[in-house]
Each structure stands twice: as structure tokens, then as C-alpha cells.
C-alpha positions as protocol buffer text, in pm:
chain_id: "A"
residue {
  index: 1
  type: MET
  ca { x: 0 y: 0 z: 0 }
}
residue {
  index: 2
  type: ASN
  ca { x: 157 y: 331 z: -109 }
}
residue {
  index: 3
  type: THR
  ca { x: 150 y: 661 z: 78 }
}
residue {
  index: 4
  type: LYS
  ca { x: -134 y: 798 z: -136 }
}
residue {
  index: 5
  type: ASN
  ca { x: -357 y: 500 z: -51 }
}
residue {
  index: 6
  type: ILE
  ca { x: -277 y: 528 z: 318 }
}
residue {
  index: 7
  type: GLN
  ca { x: -369 y: 898 z: 319 }
}
residue {
  index: 8
  type: SER
  ca { x: -690 y: 819 z: 131 }
}
residue {
  index: 9
  type: HIS
  ca { x: -787 y: 549 z: 381 }
}
residue {
  index: 10
  type: LEU
  ca { x: -708 y: 773 z: 678 }
}
residue {
  index: 11
  type: LYS
  ca { x: -924 y: 1047 z: 529 }
}
residue {
  index: 12
  type: ILE
  ca { x: -1214 y: 806 z: 484 }
}
residue {
  index: 13
  type: ILE
  ca { x: -1179 y: 675 z: 840 }
}
residue {
  index: 14
  type: MET
  ca { x: -1172 y: 1026 z: 989 }
}
residue {
  index: 15
  type: GLU
  ca { x: -1469 y: 1142 z: 782 }
}
residue {
  index: 16
  type: LEU
  ca { x: -1674 y: 839 z: 886 }
}
residue {
  index: 17
  type: ALA
  ca { x: -1571 y: 885 z: 1250 }
}
residue {
  index: 18
  type: LYS
  ca { x: -1670 y: 1252 z: 1253 }
}
residue {
  index: 19
  type: ASN
  ca { x: -2000 y: 1173 z: 1083 }
}
residue {
  index: 20
  type: ASP
  ca { x: -2065 y: 890 z: 1329 }
}
residue {
  index: 21
  type: PHE
  ca { x: -1996 y: 1124 z: 1620 }
}
residue {
  index: 22
  type: LYS
  ca { x: -2237 y: 1387 z: 1486 }
}
residue {
  index: 23
  type: THR
  ca { x: -2521 y: 1149 z: 1398 }
}
residue {
  index: 24
  type: LYS
  ca { x: -2501 y: 952 z: 1724 }
}
residue {
  index: 25
  type: TYR
  ca { x: -2680 y: 1229 z: 1912 }
}
residue {
  index: 26
  type: ALA
  ca { x: -2865 y: 1390 z: 1623 }
}
residue {
  index: 27
  type: GLY
  ca { x: -3233 y: 1453 z: 1691 }
}
residue {
  index: 28
  type: SER
  ca { x: -3202 y: 1494 z: 2069 }
}
residue {
  index: 29
  type: TYR
  ca { x: -3259 y: 1840 z: 2216 }
}
residue {
  index: 30
  type: LEU
  ca { x: -2923 y: 1860 z: 2395 }
}
residue {
  index: 31
  type: GLY
  ca { x: -2732 y: 1681 z: 2119 }
}
residue {
  index: 32
  type: ILE
  ca { x: -2378 y: 1569 z: 2202 }
}
residue {
  index: 33
  type: ILE
  ca { x: -2409 y: 1716 z: 2552 }
}
residue {
  index: 34
  type: TRP
  ca { x: -2565 y: 1381 z: 2648 }
}
residue {
  index: 35
  type: ALA
  ca { x: -2231 y: 1216 z: 2572 }
}
residue {
  index: 36
  type: PHE
  ca { x: -2081 y: 1410 z: 2863 }
}
residue {
  index: 37
  type: ILE
  ca { x: -2372 y: 1427 z: 3107 }
}
residue {
  index: 38
  type: GLN
  ca { x: -2408 y: 1053 z: 3167 }
}
residue {
  index: 39
  type: PRO
  ca { x: -2039 y: 982 z: 3245 }
}
residue {
  index: 40
  type: LEU
  ca { x: -2015 y: 1292 z: 3466 }
}
residue {
  index: 41
  type: MET
  ca { x: -2325 y: 1187 z: 3658 }
}
residue {
  index: 42
  type: THR
  ca { x: -2185 y: 835 z: 3695 }
}
residue {
  index: 43
  type: ILE
  ca { x: -1863 y: 972 z: 3847 }
}
residue {
  index: 44
  type: CYS
  ca { x: -2065 y: 1190 z: 4085 }
}
residue {
  index: 45
  type: VAL
  ca { x: -2283 y: 897 z: 4195 }
}
residue {
  index: 46
  type: TYR
  ca { x: -1986 y: 669 z: 4268 }
}
residue {
  index: 47
  type: TRP
  ca { x: -1805 y: 952 z: 4445 }
}
residue {
  index: 48
  type: PHE
  ca { x: -2109 y: 1016 z: 4664 }
}
residue {
  index: 49
  type: VAL
  ca { x: -2167 y: 648 z: 4743 }
}
residue {
  index: 50
  type: PHE
  ca { x: -1807 y: 556 z: 4823 }
}
residue {
  index: 51
  type: GLU
  ca { x: -1671 y: 877 z: 4976 }
}
residue {
  index: 52
  type: ILE
  ca { x: -1979 y: 1026 z: 5140 }
}
residue {
  index: 53
  type: GLY
  ca { x: -2178 y: 707 z: 5200 }
}
residue {
  index: 54
  type: PHE
  ca { x: -1901 y: 456 z: 5281 }
}
residue {
  index: 55
  type: ARG
  ca { x: -1666 y: 735 z: 5402 }
}
residue {
  index: 56
  type: SER
  ca { x: -1378 y: 609 z: 5192 }
}
residue {
  index: 57
  type: GLY
  ca { x: -1205 y: 944 z: 5224 }
}
residue {
  index: 58
  type: ASN
  ca { x: -856 y: 1001 z: 5089 }
}
residue {
  index: 59
  type: ARG
  ca { x: -637 y: 706 z: 5000 }
}
residue {
  index: 60
  type: PRO
  ca { x: -343 y: 598 z: 5222 }
}
residue {
  index: 61
  type: ASP
  ca { x: -102 y: 799 z: 5006 }
}
residue {
  index: 62
  type: GLY
  ca { x: -313 y: 1112 z: 5057 }
}
residue {
  index: 63
  type: THR
  ca { x: -465 y: 1117 z: 4707 }
}
residue {
  index: 64
  type: PRO
  ca { x: -821 y: 1258 z: 4712 }
}
residue {
  index: 65
  type: PHE
  ca { x: -1070 y: 980 z: 4640 }
}
residue {
  index: 66
  type: ILE
  ca { x: -1252 y: 1178 z: 4369 }
}
residue {
  index: 67
  type: LEU
  ca { x: -923 y: 1223 z: 4183 }
}
residue {
  index: 68
  type: TRP
  ca { x: -827 y: 856 z: 4215 }
}
residue {
  index: 69
  type: LEU
  ca { x: -1179 y: 754 z: 4107 }
}
residue {
  index: 70
  type: THR
  ca { x: -1183 y: 984 z: 3803 }
}
residue {
  index: 71
  type: CYS
  ca { x: -845 y: 853 z: 3683 }
}
residue {
  index: 72
  type: GLY
  ca { x: -997 y: 504 z: 3678 }
}
residue {
  index: 73
  type: MET
  ca { x: -1336 y: 597 z: 3534 }
}
residue {
  index: 74
  type: VAL
  ca { x: -1208 y: 801 z: 3239 }
}
residue {
  index: 75
  type: PRO
  ca { x: -1026 y: 514 z: 3060 }
}
residue {
  index: 76
  type: TRP
  ca { x: -1309 y: 274 z: 3149 }
}
residue {
  index: 77
  type: PHE
  ca { x: -1570 y: 498 z: 2984 }
}
residue {
  index: 78
  type: PHE
  ca { x: -1363 y: 502 z: 2665 }
}
residue {
  index: 79
  type: PHE
  ca { x: -1296 y: 129 z: 2669 }
}
residue {
  index: 80
  type: SER
  ca { x: -1654 y: 16 z: 2740 }
}
residue {
  index: 81
  type: GLU
  ca { x: -1819 y: 263 z: 2501 }
}
residue {
  index: 82
  type: SER
  ca { x: -1577 y: 183 z: 2219 }
}
residue {
  index: 83
  type: LEU
  ca { x: -1607 y: -193 z: 2266 }
}
residue {
  index: 84
  type: ILE
  ca { x: -1988 y: -194 z: 2256 }
}
residue {
  index: 85
  type: THR
  ca { x: -2017 y: 33 z: 1952 }
}
residue {
  index: 86
  type: ALA
  ca { x: -1726 y: -124 z: 1760 }
}
residue {
  index: 87
  type: SER
  ca { x: -1865 y: -473 z: 1818 }
}
residue {
  index: 88
  type: ASN
  ca { x: -2186 y: -369 z: 1642 }
}
residue {
  index: 89
  type: SER
  ca { x: -2014 y: -178 z: 1362 }
}
residue {
  index: 90
  type: PHE
  ca { x: -2072 y: -438 z: 1086 }
}
residue {
  index: 91
  type: ILE
  ca { x: -2441 y: -458 z: 1169 }
}
residue {
  index: 92
  type: GLU
  ca { x: -2485 y: -82 z: 1196 }
}
residue {
  index: 93
  type: TYR
  ca { x: -2300 y: -19 z: 869 }
}
residue {
  index: 94
  type: SER
  ca { x: -2442 y: -321 z: 687 }
}
residue {
  index: 95
  type: TYR
  ca { x: -2496 y: -111 z: 374 }
}
residue {
  index: 96
  type: LEU
  ca { x: -2119 y: -55 z: 354 }
}
residue {
  index: 97
  type: VAL
  ca { x: -2043 y: -421 z: 427 }
}
residue {
  index: 98
  type: LYS
  ca { x: -2228 y: -517 z: 111 }
}
residue {
  index: 99
  type: LYS
  ca { x: -2012 y: -286 z: -100 }
}
residue {
  index: 100
  type: VAL
  ca { x: -1730 y: -492 z: -243 }
}
residue {
  index: 101
  type: ALA
  ca { x: -1498 y: -192 z: -289 }
}
residue {
  index: 102
  type: PHE
  ca { x: -1520 y: -76 z: 75 }
}
residue {
  index: 103
  type: ARG
  ca { x: -1263 y: -206 z: 325 }
}
residue {
  index: 104
  type: ILE
  ca { x: -1501 y: -304 z: 605 }
}
residue {
  index: 105
  type: GLY
  ca { x: -1213 y: -378 z: 839 }
}
residue {
  index: 106
  type: PHE
  ca { x: -1203 y: -3 z: 898 }
}
residue {
  index: 107
  type: LEU
  ca { x: -1548 y: 6 z: 1060 }
}
residue {
  index: 108
  type: PRO
  ca { x: -1442 y: -95 z: 1414 }
}
residue {
  index: 109
  type: ILE
  ca { x: -1166 y: 168 z: 1391 }
}
residue {
  index: 110
  type: VAL
  ca { x: -1426 y: 428 z: 1293 }
}
residue {
  index: 111
  type: LYS
  ca { x: -1627 y: 353 z: 1607 }
}
residue {
  index: 112
  type: ILE
  ca { x: -1320 y: 361 z: 1830 }
}
residue {
  index: 113
  type: ILE
  ca { x: -1214 y: 701 z: 1695 }
}
residue {
  index: 114
  type: SER
  ca { x: -1570 y: 833 z: 1730 }
}
residue {
  index: 115
  type: SER
  ca { x: -1561 y: 743 z: 2101 }
}
residue {
  index: 116
  type: PHE
  ca { x: -1211 y: 892 z: 2125 }
}
residue {
  index: 117
  type: PHE
  ca { x: -1351 y: 1240 z: 2052 }
}
residue {
  index: 118
  type: ILE
  ca { x: -1549 y: 1221 z: 2378 }
}
residue {
  index: 119
  type: HIS
  ca { x: -1250 y: 1075 z: 2559 }
}
residue {
  index: 120
  type: LEU
  ca { x: -1045 y: 1385 z: 2470 }
}
residue {
  index: 121
  type: PHE
  ca { x: -1296 y: 1599 z: 2659 }
}
residue {
  index: 122
  type: PHE
  ca { x: -1268 y: 1378 z: 2967 }
}
residue {
  index: 123
  type: LEU
  ca { x: -890 y: 1389 z: 2953 }
}
residue {
  index: 124
  type: LEU
  ca { x: -912 y: 1768 z: 2968 }
}
residue {
  index: 125
  type: PHE
  ca { x: -1168 y: 1736 z: 3249 }
}
residue {
  index: 126
  type: LEU
  ca { x: -927 y: 1510 z: 3437 }
}
residue {
  index: 127
  type: ILE
  ca { x: -638 y: 1753 z: 3396 }
}
residue {
  index: 128
  type: VAL
  ca { x: -859 y: 2035 z: 3532 }
}
residue {
  index: 129
  type: ILE
  ca { x: -938 y: 1825 z: 3841 }
}
residue {
  index: 130
  type: LEU
  ca { x: -570 y: 1743 z: 3883 }
}
residue {
  index: 131
  type: PHE
  ca { x: -483 y: 2113 z: 3867 }
}
residue {
  index: 132
  type: TYR
  ca { x: -757 y: 2192 z: 4122 }
}
residue {
  index: 133
  type: PHE
  ca { x: -600 y: 1948 z: 4370 }
}
residue {
  index: 134
  type: GLY
  ca { x: -253 y: 2089 z: 4314 }
}
residue {
  index: 135
  type: TYR
  ca { x: -121 y: 1842 z: 4058 }
}
residue {
  index: 136
  type: HIS
  ca { x: 46 y: 2064 z: 3800 }
}
residue {
  index: 137
  type: PRO
  ca { x: 113 y: 1936 z: 3444 }
}
residue {
  index: 138
  type: GLU
  ca { x: 437 y: 1740 z: 3411 }
}
residue {
  index: 139
  type: LEU
  ca { x: 628 y: 1574 z: 3129 }
}
residue {
  index: 140
  type: ILE
  ca { x: 499 y: 1232 z: 3235 }
}
residue {
  index: 141
  type: TYR
  ca { x: 146 y: 1339 z: 3135 }
}
residue {
  index: 142
  type: LEU
  ca { x: 255 y: 1271 z: 2777 }
}
residue {
  index: 143
  type: GLN
  ca { x: 268 y: 904 z: 2874 }
}
residue {
  index: 144
  type: VAL
  ca { x: -110 y: 897 z: 2833 }
}
residue {
  index: 145
  type: ILE
  ca { x: -46 y: 883 z: 2456 }
}
residue {
  index: 146
  type: TYR
  ca { x: 123 y: 546 z: 2509 }
}
residue {
  index: 147
  type: TYR
  ca { x: -168 y: 410 z: 2713 }
}
residue {
  index: 148
  type: LEU
  ca { x: -413 y: 540 z: 2452 }
}
residue {
  index: 149
  type: ALA
  ca { x: -222 y: 347 z: 2185 }
}
residue {
  index: 150
  type: CYS
  ca { x: -234 y: 39 z: 2410 }
}
residue {
  index: 151
  type: MET
  ca { x: -607 y: 75 z: 2460 }
}
residue {
  index: 152
  type: MET
  ca { x: -686 y: 127 z: 2092 }
}
residue {
  index: 153
  type: PHE
  ca { x: -478 y: -176 z: 1990 }
}
residue {
  index: 154
  type: LEU
  ca { x: -651 y: -396 z: 2249 }
}
residue {
  index: 155
  type: LEU
  ca { x: -991 y: -257 z: 2148 }
}
residue {
  index: 156
  type: LEU
  ca { x: -925 y: -327 z: 1782 }
}
residue {
  index: 157
  type: GLY
  ca { x: -836 y: -689 z: 1853 }
}
residue {
  index: 158
  type: ILE
  ca { x: -1138 y: -756 z: 2077 }
}
residue {
  index: 159
  type: SER
  ca { x: -1379 y: -569 z: 1849 }
}
residue {
  index: 160
  type: LEU
  ca { x: -1263 y: -768 z: 1546 }
}
residue {
  index: 161
  type: ILE
  ca { x: -1350 y: -1086 z: 1734 }
}
residue {
  index: 162
  type: MET
  ca { x: -1684 y: -961 z: 1866 }
}
residue {
  index: 163
  type: SER
  ca { x: -1799 y: -780 z: 1552 }
}
residue {
  index: 164
  type: SER
  ca { x: -1719 y: -1083 z: 1336 }
}
residue {
  index: 165
  type: LEU
  ca { x: -1912 y: -1322 z: 1561 }
}
residue {
  index: 166
  type: ILE
  ca { x: -2204 y: -1094 z: 1638 }
}
residue {
  index: 167
  type: VAL
  ca { x: -2303 y: -1087 z: 1271 }
}
residue {
  index: 168
  type: PHE
  ca { x: -2395 y: -1455 z: 1299 }
}
residue {
  index: 169
  type: MET
  ca { x: -2494 y: -1470 z: 1666 }
}
residue {
  index: 170
  type: LYS
  ca { x: -2684 y: -1157 z: 1770 }
}
residue {
  index: 171
  type: ASP
  ca { x: -2710 y: -1276 z: 2131 }
}
residue {
  index: 172
  type: ILE
  ca { x: -2339 y: -1212 z: 2171 }
}
residue {
  index: 173
  type: GLY
  ca { x: -2423 y: -841 z: 2193 }
}
residue {
  index: 174
  type: GLN
  ca { x: -2634 y: -905 z: 2505 }
}
residue {
  index: 175
  type: VAL
  ca { x: -2366 y: -1127 z: 2654 }
}
residue {
  index: 176
  type: LEU
  ca { x: -2106 y: -857 z: 2590 }
}
residue {
  index: 177
  type: GLY
  ca { x: -2315 y: -602 z: 2781 }
}
residue {
  index: 178
  type: ILE
  ca { x: -2329 y: -835 z: 3082 }
}
residue {
  index: 179
  type: ILE
  ca { x: -1955 y: -905 z: 3063 }
}
residue {
  index: 180
  type: ILE
  ca { x: -1881 y: -532 z: 3061 }
}
residue {
  index: 181
  type: GLN
  ca { x: -2102 y: -477 z: 3365 }
}
residue {
  index: 182
  type: ILE
  ca { x: -1928 y: -756 z: 3555 }
}
residue {
  index: 183
  type: GLY
  ca { x: -1587 y: -649 z: 3424 }
}
residue {
  index: 184
  type: PHE
  ca { x: -1632 y: -304 z: 3579 }
}
residue {
  index: 185
  type: TRP
  ca { x: -1626 y: -460 z: 3926 }
}
residue {
  index: 186
  type: LEU
  ca { x: -1334 y: -691 z: 3848 }
}
residue {
  index: 187
  type: ILE
  ca { x: -1103 y: -393 z: 3792 }
}
residue {
  index: 188
  type: PRO
  ca { x: -991 y: -157 z: 4071 }
}
residue {
  index: 189
  type: ILE
  ca { x: -1189 y: 139 z: 3944 }
}
residue {
  index: 190
  type: VAL
  ca { x: -1404 y: 214 z: 4250 }
}
residue {
  index: 191
  type: TRP
  ca { x: -1230 y: -26 z: 4490 }
}
residue {
  index: 192
  type: SER
  ca { x: -867 y: -17 z: 4594 }
}
residue {
  index: 193
  type: PRO
  ca { x: -632 y: -305 z: 4505 }
}
residue {
  index: 194
  type: GLU
  ca { x: -484 y: -271 z: 4855 }
}
residue {
  index: 195
  type: ILE
  ca { x: -791 y: -443 z: 5002 }
}
residue {
  index: 196
  type: ILE
  ca { x: -714 y: -763 z: 4808 }
}
residue {
  index: 197
  type: SER
  ca { x: -444 y: -1007 z: 4913 }
}
residue {
  index: 198
  type: ASP
  ca { x: -139 y: -1044 z: 4685 }
}
residue {
  index: 199
  type: LYS
  ca { x: -253 y: -1395 z: 4599 }
}
residue {
  index: 200
  type: PHE
  ca { x: -578 y: -1273 z: 4444 }
}
residue {
  index: 201
  type: ILE
  ca { x: -455 y: -944 z: 4303 }
}
residue {
  index: 202
  type: LYS
  ca { x: -228 y: -1143 z: 4068 }
}
residue {
  index: 203
  type: ILE
  ca { x: -544 y: -1297 z: 3920 }
}
residue {
  index: 204
  type: PHE
  ca { x: -702 y: -956 z: 3869 }
}
residue {
  index: 205
  type: LYS
  ca { x: -386 y: -837 z: 3693 }
}
residue {
  index: 206
  type: LEU
  ca { x: -441 y: -1102 z: 3423 }
}
residue {
  index: 207
  type: ASN
  ca { x: -710 y: -870 z: 3285 }
}
residue {
  index: 208
  type: PRO
  ca { x: -530 y: -641 z: 3036 }
}
residue {
  index: 209
  type: VAL
  ca { x: -772 y: -358 z: 3118 }
}
residue {
  index: 210
  type: TYR
  ca { x: -624 y: -358 z: 3469 }
}
residue {
  index: 211
  type: TYR
  ca { x: -296 y: -247 z: 3311 }
}
residue {
  index: 212
  type: LEU
  ca { x: -470 y: 42 z: 3132 }
}
residue {
  index: 213
  type: VAL
  ca { x: -662 y: 173 z: 3433 }
}
residue {
  index: 214
  type: GLU
  ca { x: -358 y: 158 z: 3659 }
}
residue {
  index: 215
  type: GLY
  ca { x: -155 y: 310 z: 3375 }
}
residue {
  index: 216
  type: TYR
  ca { x: -368 y: 624 z: 3383 }
}
residue {
  index: 217
  type: ARG
  ca { x: -315 y: 648 z: 3758 }
}
residue {
  index: 218
  type: ASP
  ca { x: 57 y: 589 z: 3714 }
}
residue {
  index: 219
  type: THR
  ca { x: 61 y: 874 z: 3462 }
}
residue {
  index: 220
  type: PHE
  ca { x: -144 y: 1136 z: 3643 }
}
residue {
  index: 221
  type: ILE
  ca { x: -109 y: 1048 z: 4012 }
}
residue {
  index: 222
  type: ASN
  ca { x: 179 y: 810 z: 4087 }
}
residue {
  index: 223
  type: HIS
  ca { x: 412 y: 947 z: 3817 }
}
residue {
  index: 224
  type: VAL
  ca { x: 550 y: 605 z: 3725 }
}
residue {
  index: 225
  type: TRP
  ca { x: 675 y: 542 z: 3370 }
}
residue {
  index: 226
  type: PHE
  ca { x: 541 y: 235 z: 3194 }
}
residue {
  index: 227
  type: TRP
  ca { x: 883 y: 73 z: 3152 }
}
residue {
  index: 228
  type: HIS
  ca { x: 909 y: 52 z: 3530 }
}
residue {
  index: 229
  type: ARG
  ca { x: 615 y: -192 z: 3509 }
}
residue {
  index: 230
  type: TYR
  ca { x: 811 y: -407 z: 3264 }
}
residue {
  index: 231
  type: ASN
  ca { x: 650 y: -737 z: 3367 }
}
residue {
  index: 232
  type: GLN
  ca { x: 296 y: -602 z: 3329 }
}
residue {
  index: 233
  type: THR
  ca { x: 390 y: -418 z: 3009 }
}
residue {
  index: 234
  type: ALA
  ca { x: 535 y: -733 z: 2850 }
}
residue {
  index: 235
  type: TYR
  ca { x: 231 y: -937 z: 2957 }
}
residue {
  index: 236
  type: PHE
  ca { x: -11 y: -676 z: 2821 }
}
residue {
  index: 237
  type: TRP
  ca { x: 148 y: -669 z: 2478 }
}
residue {
  index: 238
  type: VAL
  ca { x: 171 y: -1047 z: 2450 }
}
residue {
  index: 239
  type: ILE
  ca { x: -200 y: -1084 z: 2535 }
}
residue {
  index: 240
  type: SER
  ca { x: -302 y: -792 z: 2311 }
}
residue {
  index: 241
  type: ILE
  ca { x: -108 y: -926 z: 2012 }
}
residue {
  index: 242
  type: VAL
  ca { x: -260 y: -1273 z: 2058 }
}
residue {
  index: 243
  type: ILE
  ca { x: -609 y: -1121 z: 2076 }
}
residue {
  index: 244
  type: PHE
  ca { x: -541 y: -912 z: 1765 }
}
residue {
  index: 245
  type: LEU
  ca { x: -416 y: -1215 z: 1570 }
}
residue {
  index: 246
  type: ILE
  ca { x: -724 y: -1415 z: 1669 }
}
residue {
  index: 247
  type: GLY
  ca { x: -947 y: -1123 z: 1570 }
}
residue {
  index: 248
  type: SER
  ca { x: -774 y: -1081 z: 1234 }
}
residue {
  index: 249
  type: TYR
  ca { x: -804 y: -1455 z: 1163 }
}
residue {
  index: 250
  type: LEU
  ca { x: -1176 y: -1466 z: 1249 }
}
residue {
  index: 251
  type: PHE
  ca { x: -1245 y: -1156 z: 1043 }
}
residue {
  index: 252
  type: LYS
  ca { x: -1071 y: -1296 z: 734 }
}
residue {
  index: 253
  type: LYS
  ca { x: -1245 y: -1633 z: 768 }
}
residue {
  index: 254
  type: LEU
  ca { x: -1595 y: -1493 z: 823 }
}
residue {
  index: 255
  type: LYS
  ca { x: -1580 y: -1178 z: 608 }
}
residue {
  index: 256
  type: PRO
  ca { x: -1691 y: -1353 z: 282 }
}
residue {
  index: 257
  type: HIS
  ca { x: -2017 y: -1455 z: 453 }
}
residue {
  index: 258
  type: PHE
  ca { x: -2110 y: -1120 z: 606 }
}
residue {
  index: 259
  type: ALA
  ca { x: -2310 y: -995 z: 307 }
}
residue {
  index: 260
  type: ASP
  ca { x: -2519 y: -1315 z: 298 }
}
residue {
  index: 261
  type: VAL
  ca { x: -2625 y: -1277 z: 661 }
}
residue {
  index: 262
  type: LEU
  ca { x: -2667 y: -900 z: 668 }
}
């Protein structure tokens, strides 16, 4: 693929992503504002329940709970939203799937980028909260670009698997929703990993999303570079590459039959 083709494909992906972002909330009175209201309300509810209700207070290292919570919620919002929408991309864009000339493998990427636009807002929101609590911008904040790349690569692999299978088994979409709900509580987003024994925390760390959530906290709160977590980093990339290879294989095997089913 030459440079001209790459630029052409990137342009198509970005145009589709921007259009998807605009049409997602078209017709509602508040428009795209809804994309921000629900996550913000979710953060407020969990903050109220755990800090006010359960009196979690500040963490042992002195980090305000709301800050620690937001650092975990922001990447989770992006991951869960992207995974659900990308997994349904072939069904939603079935009219493009039936076009022989269109590279349908781009569709999950389109959905991921569409969700990324909202994620950018929440990254800015997070930085504002950090500044409010006295955490001034530092060079290590740029590390979030690395964790974003990690998340998008993992999302692409999982969404290729799910979007390829969901075309033939629609119930997988419902199962995915349940898995995401359960998965939220299997990651230290609202609960602290310190409350779990080392024996069990090793099991939780097998979830690659654990690496991403803690990576955001390492970036904005703990100020730990990813190469210092070399064992977790190596494990994450091995798992992510395996998932991507499985997703690519399933997509190539099932792609010729998509048009018949859709």
C-alpha cells in the first residue's frame, strides 16, 4: 500500500468517525451534551456512594478519592463505550459491508475514533481536576499517549473478534453487555487493590484492562513510567497481540459470509 492510498484510507476513516460522532446524538434536544452528562453523573454517583456514604475518604497515600476515582473511570468509559459500539459496527453499517470496494475492516476503527472524541474531553476534564487538587502538568502526562495506543490496539483486537461473531450470533451483543457490567467490578476502578491479598490481586492483573486503568493512575497520580512496570507491560502486549491475531483470523475467515447474513 503506497502513501497515497494510506492517506486516502485515513481520510475516509476520519470522515466516517466525525460523521458517526455527529449522527449519534442527532435529533435529541441537547445533542452531544448527552455524551458528557451521563459519564459525569456516573462519576458523581460513585463519588457520593463511596466517599460520602461509605466514608472512603482520601487514600493511604493522601490522594483525594474523587481524583483517584476519576483517573480510573475516564479510561473505562472510553474502553466500554468503544467496545460496545465497535462490536456492532458491521451490523450498523451493513450497507457498507455489502459494498465490495469498501474495506469493512475499517469500521471498528471508525467507532473507536468516534468514542475517542469524547475521551479527549474527559482527559481535559481530568487535567482540570488534577490542577484543582494541586497536581500541575508534568512531562509524564505525555505518557497517556502510550496508554491510549495500548487501549486502541486492544480494542481493535477484541472488536474484530466480537464484531465478526455478532453478525452470525446476535445474542453475543447481550452477553457482551453483561460481561462489561461484571468487568467493571473486576477492575480496581471504584475499589482499591490494597484491600485484596497479593494472591488474588495477581489474578485480577491477568485482565489487560487492569494495566490500562492503573496506567492512567501511574501517569497522572503516581508518576511512574510504563517501563518501570516491565512485567505487566510485556504481559499486556503479549495478550493484546494474541487477541489481535485471533481477531484478524476470524475476520478474514468470516468476512466472505457477512453480506449473505446482513
